[in-house]
C-alpha positions as CSV (number, residue, x, y, z in Angstrom):
1,X,77.6,75.5,117.8
2,X,78.3,78.9,116.3
3,X,75.3,78.6,114.1
4,X,73.1,77.6,117.0
5,X,74.3,80.6,119.0
6,X,73.3,82.9,116.2
7,X,69.8,81.5,115.9
8,X,67.1,83.6,117.5
9,X,63.4,82.6,117.6
10,X,61.1,85.0,115.7
11,X,58.4,86.8,117.5
12,X,54.8,85.8,116.6
13,X,54.5,89.3,115.0
14,X,57.4,88.5,112.6
15,X,55.9,85.2,111.3
16,X,54.1,85.7,108.0
17,X,51.4,83.2,108.7
18,X,50.4,84.8,112.0
19,X,50.7,88.4,110.6
20,X,48.3,87.4,107.8
21,X,45.9,85.8,110.4
22,X,45.9,88.9,112.6
23,X,45.6,91.3,109.6
24,X,42.6,89.3,108.3
25,X,41.0,89.3,111.8
26,X,41.4,93.0,112.1
27,X,39.9,93.6,108.7
28,X,37.0,91.3,109.4
29,X,36.3,93.0,112.7
30,X,36.5,96.4,111.1
31,X,34.1,95.4,108.4
32,X,31.5,94.7,111.1
33,X,31.7,98.3,112.3
34,X,29.4,99.6,109.6
35,X,26.3,97.5,110.3
36,X,26.9,97.6,114.1
37,X,27.1,101.4,114.2
38,X,23.8,101.6,112.3
39,X,22.3,99.1,114.7
40,X,23.6,101.2,117.6
41,X,21.9,104.3,116.1
42,X,18.6,102.3,115.9
43,X,18.9,100.9,119.5
44,X,19.6,104.3,121.0
45,X,16.9,106.1,118.9
46,X,19.4,108.3,117.1
47,X,18.1,109.6,113.8
48,X,20.1,110.9,110.8
49,X,19.4,114.6,111.7
50,X,20.7,114.3,115.3
51,X,24.3,115.3,114.7
52,X,25.0,116.1,118.3
53,X,23.7,112.7,119.5
54,X,25.9,110.9,116.9
55,X,28.9,112.8,118.1
56,X,28.1,112.0,121.8
57,X,27.5,108.3,120.9
58,X,30.9,108.1,119.2
59,X,32.7,110.1,121.9
60,X,31.5,107.9,124.7
61,X,32.4,104.7,122.8
62,X,35.9,105.9,122.1
63,X,36.5,107.3,125.6
64,X,35.5,103.9,127.1
65,X,37.8,102.1,124.5
66,X,40.7,104.3,125.6
67,X,40.2,103.6,129.2
68,X,40.1,99.8,128.5
69,X,43.3,100.0,126.5
70,X,45.1,102.0,129.2
71,X,43.9,99.5,131.8
72,X,45.3,96.7,129.7
73,X,48.6,98.6,129.3
74,X,48.8,99.1,133.0
75,X,48.2,95.4,133.6
76,X,50.9,94.5,131.1
77,X,53.4,96.9,132.8
78,X,53.8,99.1,129.8
79,X,55.7,102.4,130.2
80,X,53.5,105.5,130.6
81,X,56.5,107.9,130.5
82,X,56.2,110.7,127.9
83,X,59.8,111.1,126.8
84,X,59.5,114.6,125.4
85,X,57.1,116.3,127.8
86,X,55.0,119.1,126.3
87,X,56.0,118.2,122.7
88,X,54.9,114.7,123.2
89,X,51.5,115.7,124.6
90,X,51.0,118.1,121.7
91,X,51.6,115.2,119.4
92,X,49.0,113.1,121.2
93,X,46.5,115.9,121.0
94,X,46.9,116.3,117.3
95,X,46.9,112.6,116.8
96,X,43.7,112.3,118.9
97,X,42.0,115.0,116.8
98,X,42.9,113.3,113.5
99,X,42.6,109.7,114.5
100,X,39.5,110.0,116.7
101,X,37.6,113.3,117.0
102,X,37.5,114.7,113.4
103,X,37.9,111.3,111.9
104,X,34.9,109.7,113.6
105,X,32.8,112.9,113.5
106,X,33.0,112.6,109.8
107,X,32.5,108.9,109.9
108,X,29.4,108.8,112.0
109,X,27.7,111.7,110.2
110,X,28.6,110.3,106.8
111,X,27.4,106.8,107.7
112,X,24.0,108.0,108.8
113,X,23.6,109.7,105.4
114,X,25.0,106.9,103.2
115,X,24.5,103.2,102.7
116,X,26.8,101.1,104.8
117,X,28.2,99.3,101.7
118,X,28.9,102.5,99.9
119,X,30.5,104.1,103.0
120,X,32.8,101.0,103.3
121,X,33.9,101.4,99.7
122,X,34.6,105.1,100.0
123,X,36.4,104.6,103.2
124,X,38.9,102.3,101.4
125,X,40.3,105.5,99.9
126,X,42.3,105.8,103.1
127,X,44.4,102.8,102.1
128,X,45.4,104.3,98.7
129,X,45.9,107.8,100.1
130,X,48.2,106.4,102.9
131,X,50.3,104.6,100.3
132,X,50.9,107.9,98.4
133,X,51.4,110.0,101.5
134,X,53.9,107.5,102.9
135,X,56.0,107.7,99.7
136,X,56.0,111.5,100.0
137,X,56.8,111.6,103.7
138,X,59.2,108.7,103.9
139,X,60.9,108.5,100.4
140,X,63.9,106.6,101.8
141,X,61.9,103.7,103.0
142,X,58.6,103.9,101.0
143,X,59.4,104.5,97.4
144,X,56.7,105.0,94.8
145,X,57.1,102.3,92.2
146,X,55.2,101.0,89.2
147,X,53.3,98.3,91.2
148,X,52.1,100.9,93.8
149,X,51.0,103.3,91.1
150,X,49.1,100.6,89.2
151,X,47.5,99.2,92.4
152,X,46.4,102.7,93.6
153,X,45.1,103.6,90.1
154,X,43.0,100.4,89.9
155,X,41.7,101.0,93.4
156,X,40.6,104.5,92.6
157,X,39.0,103.5,89.4
158,X,37.2,100.7,91.2
159,X,35.8,103.1,93.8
160,X,34.6,105.5,91.1
161,X,33.0,102.7,89.1
162,X,31.1,101.3,92.2
163,X,29.9,104.7,93.2
164,X,29.0,106.4,89.9
165,X,28.6,103.5,87.6
166,X,25.0,102.5,88.2
167,X,21.7,104.4,87.8
168,X,20.7,103.4,91.3
169,X,24.0,104.4,92.9
170,X,22.7,107.8,93.8
171,X,24.4,111.2,93.6
172,X,27.2,112.6,95.6
173,X,26.2,114.2,98.9
174,X,28.5,116.3,101.2
175,X,26.8,115.0,104.4
176,X,27.2,111.4,103.2
177,X,30.0,110.8,100.7
178,X,31.8,114.0,101.5
179,X,32.1,113.1,105.2
180,X,33.2,109.6,104.5
181,X,36.0,110.9,102.2
182,X,37.0,113.4,104.9
183,X,37.1,110.4,107.4
184,X,39.4,108.5,105.0
185,X,41.8,111.4,104.6
186,X,42.0,111.8,108.4
187,X,42.7,108.1,108.7
188,X,45.5,108.3,106.2
189,X,47.1,111.3,108.0
190,X,46.8,109.6,111.4
191,X,48.4,106.5,109.8
192,X,51.5,108.5,109.0
193,X,51.6,109.9,112.5
194,X,51.5,106.4,114.0
195,X,55.0,105.7,112.7
196,X,56.3,108.5,114.9
197,X,54.4,107.8,118.1
198,X,57.1,105.6,119.5
199,X,59.5,108.6,119.6
200,X,57.3,110.1,122.3
201,X,55.6,107.2,124.2
202,X,54.8,103.5,124.1
203,X,52.5,103.0,121.0
204,X,49.9,100.9,123.0
205,X,49.7,103.6,125.7
206,X,49.7,106.4,123.2
207,X,46.7,104.8,121.4
208,X,44.8,104.5,124.6
209,X,45.4,108.2,125.4
210,X,44.4,109.3,121.9
211,X,41.1,107.4,122.1
212,X,40.4,108.7,125.5
213,X,41.2,112.4,124.7
214,X,39.7,112.1,121.2
215,X,36.5,110.6,122.6
216,X,36.1,113.4,125.2
217,X,36.8,116.1,122.5
218,X,34.1,114.4,120.4
219,X,31.5,114.1,123.2
220,X,31.8,117.6,124.6
221,X,30.8,119.5,121.3
222,X,28.1,116.8,120.8
223,X,26.6,117.7,124.2
224,X,27.1,121.4,123.5
225,X,24.9,121.3,120.3
226,X,22.1,119.4,122.1
227,X,23.2,115.8,121.8
228,X,21.5,113.2,123.9
229,X,20.7,109.5,124.0
230,X,16.9,109.3,123.3
231,X,16.6,105.8,124.6
232,X,18.8,103.0,126.0
233,X,18.3,99.2,125.4
234,X,20.2,96.2,126.7
235,X,21.1,95.2,123.1
236,X,22.4,98.7,122.4
237,X,24.7,98.6,125.4
């Protein structure tokens, strides 16, 4: 009886099989971002040299995503209370800049000047960078060990080999490769900040706010430098 009393059913998020399924689904969905963004550029008539239009395109997408997440959070009765007031909103603003505005400004500009497959490979730098930064920022819970060093080392070598190993791989460009690397670094930094978000606000709500604010901060400068949507198609929407 005592043993039965101590038994607690694990949440779906604590079951290895389900965690693996959700992680694979997220990775699979994220992989589709590269070809779909390029398709979006084509459907809306946005060319590689239209930086403002690309920023506007990204900003509108993320602002809408933020509104959808906030609506879902409201429907799920999530708490919208910011526990630390101004400090919490400052955190959300910085997170929005790193996780959305600067992050995706680099991503969209870089993707339009680089092959989708190459951009995907370079963007994986964020994974290895996050592992290293986490060990520096949280040494008590994320310790740098031999397996992490070997894994990150092999990952970096693989990225270098795939990008500079062939004659047809092309040279390094700041508008292409440089922007994708900048996007990866922003992603890693934002990943670290995610661990602290629950100190200020519900993570689901905070993510919605960051996408909404970050999207607006991305769209405004896009409009300011002449961004527009040259054409609109049903498939693009």
